[in-house]
ZATOR-440876 format. One line per field, with one value per residue (C-alpha): residue in one letter; x, y, z; residue number from 0. Coordinates in steps of 0.001 Angstrom, whole numbers, always signed. Layout:
// ZATOR-440876
tivo c(A, ...)
px c(X, ...)
py c(Y, ...)
pz c(Z, ...)
marza c(NUM, ...)
END
This chain:
// ZATOR-440876
tivo c(M, S, S, N, V, K, I, P, I, S, S, F, I, V, E, D, W, F, N, G, L, Y, T, A, T, M, L, G, T, L, W, V, I, A, Y, S, G, H, F, E, G, L, R, K, K, Y, H, M, A, L, V, V, F, M, Y, I, C, S, T, M, H, S, S, L, Q, W, F, F, Y, A, G, A, I, N, A, N, E, G, T, D, G, T, E, L, V, Q, A, L, T, H, L, A, P, W, L, E, I, T, G, D, T, F, F, C, L, N, I, F, I, A, D, C, L, F, I, W, R, C, W, V, V, W, Q, R, R, W, I, I, V, I, L, P, I, C, A, T, I, A, G, A, V, L, A, G, F, V, I, S, V, Q, A, D, A, L, E, S, N, I, T, Y, V, A, V, Q, K, E, R, E, F, T, T, L, I, T, A, Y, F, T, L, S, I, S, T, S, L, T, T, T, L, L, I, S, L, R, V, L, L, V, Q, R, A, A, R, S, V, G, M, E, K, Y, S, A, Y, T, H, V, V, E, I, L, V, E, S, A, A, L, Y, S, A, T, L, L, V, F, V, V, L, N, T, R, M, N, I, N, F, Y, Y, A, Q, N, I, H, A, Q, I, A, G, L, T, P, T, L, I, I, L, R, V, A, A, G, K, S, R, R, D, E, E, W, S, T, S, A, K, V, E, S, L, Q, F, A, A, R, S, G, L, S, Q, A, S, S, S, L, Q, G, H, N, S, D, P, E, M, G, F, K, A, P, G, P, A, L, V, R, L, A, G, V, S, E, P, D, S, S, S, S, E, G, N, G, S, D, S, G, L, K, S, I, R, T, L, P, S, V, Q, F, A, K, V, K)
px c(-42882, -44111, -45870, -49112, -50602, -53564, -52330, -54143, -54662, -54811, -51322, -49807, -51870, -50730, -47425, -47873, -49034, -46151, -44154, -45613, -44752, -41144, -40980, -41884, -39535, -36601, -37020, -37160, -33739, -32073, -33194, -32219, -28581, -27900, -28586, -28498, -24823, -24268, -22499, -19876, -17964, -17696, -19600, -22915, -22464, -22068, -25209, -27245, -26056, -27361, -30416, -31188, -30158, -32142, -35067, -34332, -34156, -37727, -39036, -37777, -39965, -43232, -42555, -42158, -45337, -47172, -45869, -47059, -50423, -51162, -49484, -52284, -55162, -54248, -53943, -57156, -59594, -61928, -62146, -64309, -62056, -60113, -57008, -56929, -57076, -53860, -51829, -52250, -51184, -48299, -45500, -42747, -39651, -37224, -40163, -39843, -36111, -35455, -37909, -36539, -32905, -33906, -36014, -32828, -30284, -32556, -32589, -28872, -28326, -30959, -29146, -25681, -27159, -28496, -25292, -23354, -26027, -25660, -21894, -22034, -24532, -22362, -19213, -17656, -17234, -16886, -17765, -21028, -21613, -19476, -22730, -24970, -22348, -21558, -25626, -25677, -22676, -24031, -27313, -25904, -24412, -27417, -29636, -27316, -28100, -31639, -32096, -29793, -32192, -35428, -34368, -33467, -36543, -38758, -36882, -37074, -39356, -38868, -41492, -39184, -36452, -38751, -40157, -36725, -35645, -38965, -37902, -34436, -35677, -37978, -35135, -32740, -35252, -36346, -32702, -32131, -34947, -33969, -30443, -31958, -34625, -31979, -30125, -32567, -34001, -30472, -29686, -33000, -32840, -29171, -30146, -33218, -31005, -28690, -30724, -32528, -29532, -28494, -31734, -31636, -28281, -28940, -31940, -30194, -28030, -30610, -29131, -31949, -33414, -35766, -39697, -41363, -42696, -39256, -37721, -40487, -39492, -36045, -36372, -38810, -36444, -32971, -33720, -35473, -38135, -40779, -38330, -38103, -41948, -42897, -39939, -41288, -45071, -43464, -41575, -44300, -46847, -44706, -43862, -47469, -48227, -50554, -52085, -51866, -47946, -47703, -49279, -46431, -44123, -45117, -44990, -41645, -40146, -40661, -40247, -36584, -35723, -37872, -36486, -32823, -33606, -35240, -32136, -29892, -32652, -32644, -28900, -28694, -31487, -29383, -32265, -30028, -27538, -23839, -21261, -20172, -23990, -24292, -21837, -23579, -20402, -19968, -22887, -21172, -18113, -20616, -21536, -18135, -17106, -20366, -19598, -15864, -17103, -19526, -16621, -14596, -17476, -17869, -14122, -14366, -17546, -15730, -12569, -11329, -11333, -7390, -5669, -1815, -972, +2575, +1132, -1810, -4117, -6516, -5167, -7686, -9491, -10177, -13418, -11480, -8543, -10778, -12784, -9415, -8866, -5686, -4998, -5261, -1972, -1525, -1670, +201, +3023, +3010, +2745, +5565, +7921, +6890, +9921, +12901, +12163, +12866, +9869, +7045, +4315, +3385, -106, -564, -3521, -3491, -1541, -1311, +1127, +769, +3962, +5570, +8742, +10411)
py c(-19190, -22279, -21998, -23620, -22647, -20756, -17514, -15558, -11878, -10286, -11515, -9075, -6090, -7150, -7467, -3746, -2323, -3858, -2370, +1137, +364, -474, +2945, +5051, +3356, +3326, +7007, +7352, +5308, +7252, +10408, +9092, +7933, +11206, +13537, +11622, +11662, +8046, +7103, +9074, +8939, +5669, +3912, +6628, +6136, +2275, +1918, +4037, +2052, -1364, +271, +1301, -1856, -3842, -1750, -2046, -5579, -5984, -3362, -5201, -8264, -6758, -4132, -7471, -8991, -5716, -5797, -9261, -8705, -5585, -7025, -10107, -7693, -5417, -7889, -9911, -7644, -8025, -11719, -14107, -15092, -18097, -16200, -14426, -17305, -18679, -15532, -15560, -19092, -19157, -16732, -15752, -17554, -14277, -12818, -15604, -15972, -12011, -12250, -15042, -14054, -10835, -12775, -14889, -12230, -10172, -13163, -13622, -10100, -10418, -13693, -11738, -8659, -10879, -12795, -9450, -8563, -11656, -11397, -7865, -8860, -11852, -9599, -10566, -14103, -16069, -19456, -18286, -17545, -20167, -22401, -19843, -18471, -22047, -22322, -18885, -19797, -23011, -21539, -19016, -21505, -23504, -20516, -20410, -23919, -23103, -20317, -22240, -25360, -23136, -21292, -24765, -26356, -22893, -22836, -26452, -27490, -31240, -32467, -35093, -32858, -30149, -32670, -33818, -30276, -29613, -32527, -31258, -27691, -29053, -31133, -27753, -25252, -27723, -27929, -23866, -22749, -25386, -23625, -20310, -21148, -23092, -19660, -17147, -19343, -19711, -16080, -15326, -17647, -16606, -12841, -13403, -15626, -12569, -9646, -11683, -12424, -8699, -7657, -10114, -9065, -5400, -6052, -8026, -4995, -2201, -580, -1592, +1822, +416, -245, -3551, -2611, -1527, -5161, -6481, -4184, -4864, -8545, -8635, -5753, -7049, -11048, -10334, -12589, -11219, -12453, -15908, -15928, -15124, -17412, -20472, -19590, -19577, -22739, -24913, -23546, -24152, -27686, -28387, -27155, -24907, -22177, -19249, -19851, -16578, -14664, -15714, -15290, -12112, -10826, -12121, -10402, -7236, -8496, -9557, -6067, -4267, -6378, -5373, -2132, -1812, -2837, -348, +2369, +1453, +1489, +4854, +6229, +5440, +3273, +225, -972, +13, -2632, -2436, -2962, -6227, -7822, -9296, -9195, -5268, -5328, -7008, -4844, -1765, -2890, -3487, -50, +1539, -480, +526, +4243, +4168, +2343, +5714, +7904, +5812, +6164, +9708, +9975, +7557, +9347, +10248, +13826, +13699, +15500, +15803, +19639, +18829, +16660, +18619, +16051, +13975, +10543, +7794, +7155, +3644, +2888, +3221, +768, -1901, -1365, -1915, -5077, -3419, -3666, -355, +582, +504, +4068, +3600, +2054, +5160, +7704, +5994, +6325, +9420, +11647, +9217, +8623, +10443, +8677, +9331, +7105, +5132, +3959, +1919, +806, -1328, +578, +3862, +4727, +7691, +8898, +11659, +13039, +15400)
pz c(+169334, +167453, +163991, +162936, +166314, +166724, +168611, +171245, +169493, +172854, +174024, +171715, +173589, +177101, +175619, +174346, +177894, +179701, +176922, +177992, +181718, +180444, +178652, +181473, +183746, +181465, +180712, +184640, +185068, +182539, +184178, +187639, +186251, +184694, +187695, +190934, +191222, +192025, +189073, +187618, +184523, +182669, +184646, +184208, +180608, +180670, +182839, +180716, +177494, +179107, +180218, +176476, +175010, +176960, +176256, +172738, +172817, +174654, +172122, +169213, +170288, +170730, +167840, +165465, +167135, +166202, +162973, +162394, +163690, +162011, +158332, +159005, +159736, +156947, +154338, +155380, +156535, +153436, +153474, +155305, +157925, +156413, +155019, +158328, +160538, +157970, +158291, +161939, +162565, +160070, +161008, +158408, +159327, +159346, +161616, +164245, +164115, +164559, +167649, +169210, +168664, +170747, +173140, +173808, +174032, +176487, +178984, +178215, +179489, +182131, +183714, +183693, +185566, +188094, +188505, +189374, +191668, +193752, +193160, +194831, +197830, +198807, +199160, +195529, +196509, +193427, +194656, +195150, +191616, +189698, +189102, +187878, +185391, +183994, +183486, +181677, +179206, +178400, +177909, +175609, +173378, +173365, +172260, +169355, +168295, +169107, +166612, +164151, +164256, +164102, +161014, +159273, +160478, +158989, +155779, +154731, +152299, +152885, +155204, +156889, +157326, +158860, +161417, +162259, +163006, +165021, +167450, +167798, +168539, +171113, +173130, +172698, +173726, +176817, +177573, +176921, +179338, +181791, +182354, +182390, +184871, +186811, +187075, +187705, +190377, +192105, +192028, +193274, +196236, +196993, +196915, +198938, +201450, +201619, +201867, +204856, +206600, +206644, +207710, +210650, +211548, +211403, +213609, +216117, +216725, +216822, +213779, +211133, +209440, +206972, +207755, +207125, +203474, +202541, +203507, +201131, +198079, +198771, +198632, +195585, +193601, +194432, +194253, +190568, +191643, +189376, +186671, +188038, +188389, +184861, +183376, +185532, +184217, +180878, +180914, +182599, +180014, +177101, +178078, +178631, +175063, +176686, +174646, +177233, +177076, +174539, +177091, +179707, +176566, +175732, +179318, +179791, +176939, +178698, +182305, +180878, +180758, +183021, +186107, +185855, +184973, +188293, +190010, +188136, +188975, +192766, +192909, +191015, +193274, +196369, +197569, +197710, +200274, +200094, +199128, +202936, +204427, +202930, +205551, +208018, +210494, +209662, +211921, +214571, +214270, +214412, +217632, +218900, +217919, +219567, +222745, +222864, +222189, +225029, +227579, +226410, +227543, +230766, +231790, +231436, +233729, +236284, +236428, +240313, +241489, +242535, +239696, +239360, +238874, +237733, +234696, +234187, +233971, +236238, +237037, +236407, +239896, +241369, +239356, +236137, +237411, +238401, +235264, +232905, +235041, +236756, +240257, +242479, +243644, +247368, +248673, +251952, +250171, +247561, +250311, +252306, +249662, +247786, +249085, +248428, +244731, +241885, +239811, +242075, +240682, +238141, +237074, +234449, +232229, +228769, +226198, +228680, +231081, +233601, +235072, +237253, +236714, +239270)
marza c(0, 1, 2, 3, 4, 5, 6, 7, 8, 9, 10, 11, 12, 13, 14, 15, 16, 17, 18, 19, 20, 21, 22, 23, 24, 25, 26, 27, 28, 29, 30, 31, 32, 33, 34, 35, 36, 37, 38, 39, 40, 41, 42, 43, 44, 45, 46, 47, 48, 49, 50, 51, 52, 53, 54, 55, 56, 57, 58, 59, 60, 61, 62, 63, 64, 65, 66, 67, 68, 69, 70, 71, 72, 73, 74, 75, 76, 77, 78, 79, 80, 81, 82, 83, 84, 85, 86, 87, 88, 89, 90, 91, 92, 93, 94, 95, 96, 97, 98, 99, 100, 101, 102, 103, 104, 105, 106, 107, 108, 109, 110, 111, 112, 113, 114, 115, 116, 117, 118, 119, 120, 121, 122, 123, 124, 125, 126, 127, 128, 129, 130, 131, 132, 133, 134, 135, 136, 137, 138, 139, 140, 141, 142, 143, 144, 145, 146, 147, 148, 149, 150, 151, 152, 153, 154, 155, 156, 157, 158, 159, 160, 161, 162, 163, 164, 165, 166, 167, 168, 169, 170, 171, 172, 173, 174, 175, 176, 177, 178, 179, 180, 181, 182, 183, 184, 185, 186, 187, 188, 189, 190, 191, 192, 193, 194, 195, 196, 197, 198, 199, 200, 201, 202, 203, 204, 205, 206, 207, 208, 209, 210, 211, 212, 213, 214, 215, 216, 217, 218, 219, 220, 221, 222, 223, 224, 225, 226, 227, 228, 229, 230, 231, 232, 233, 234, 235, 236, 237, 238, 239, 240, 241, 242, 243, 244, 245, 246, 247, 248, 249, 250, 251, 252, 253, 254, 255, 256, 257, 258, 259, 260, 261, 262, 263, 264, 265, 266, 267, 268, 269, 270, 271, 272, 273, 274, 275, 276, 277, 278, 279, 280, 281, 282, 283, 284, 285, 286, 287, 288, 289, 290, 291, 292, 293, 294, 295, 296, 297, 298, 299, 300, 301, 302, 303, 304, 305, 306, 307, 308, 309, 310, 311, 312, 313, 314, 315, 316, 317, 318, 319, 320, 321, 322, 323, 324, 325, 326, 327, 328, 329, 330, 331, 332, 333, 334, 335, 336, 337, 338, 339, 340, 341, 342, 343, 344, 345, 346, 347, 348, 349, 350, 351, 352, 353, 354, 355, 356, 357)
END
């Protein structure tokens, strides 16, 4: 947030609407985590605590906005409007610093959760998430510098120092949001790519059980596309000094908590793919297993009618012998030597021997 700028009052109302939507989603997520059975023990408590903490960060931002808005109106409702404009365009330093702290904290938590999700869908390959992890750590360090410089700029009574700190703040905040948008876009693209690859692999072997609508929802939720879109709009408007960036900022403050909550809700409800289903090779292995099962069934149906009374099972017929790539024994040779040998006959298939002992 920047001081000395006219603030669209309706942006607070828009944020409160999104916070109400977030509240309903948060309560539903907690209920699903508690009773669905997909999370157990410490894992359940950990996810519930994470959902509540993200909600607190987003709600603190909207609550501080509402506190500022209501205080300015109540203190200046009997004036001609000049004092009200002054109050709305000059935020208290503590209010702005506290709001921005929770804003940056929520972005950090969201980035960490998206990196974790990207790591999971790519089957725990650290090489995939190395760059997002580095960008997130650097962004967290920059966020600390941003808030510190902002506090110095707001509390300084010397014009030269305030201007210098404002310039430094602008440089740092630009670098911070550049790292943040690079992290979110990278994870979004990587997750989207993985989802598409898995869906294509499943369709290629006829094992896809989801509808086209579910495919779209899976991509949007798993990849956190909504988060990246709102953050990108906010960064663009903020860079261009467009007054509408307040709308994007207040919306993103809620989306930063809402989007990770939707991912947790999807996992807790059992709507997300299991860890082993994120492998594209698993689909091929399943197809090979199905083929082997089909071969086994075909083998049973192709067995000959000649049975061995002494061993109590049917010997494989010619069709199965040919299918296994083993030459069929010469029947005339077998009959000629049958009465003189203790070992009557041996028919060999891969890994299996059929023997008849006198």
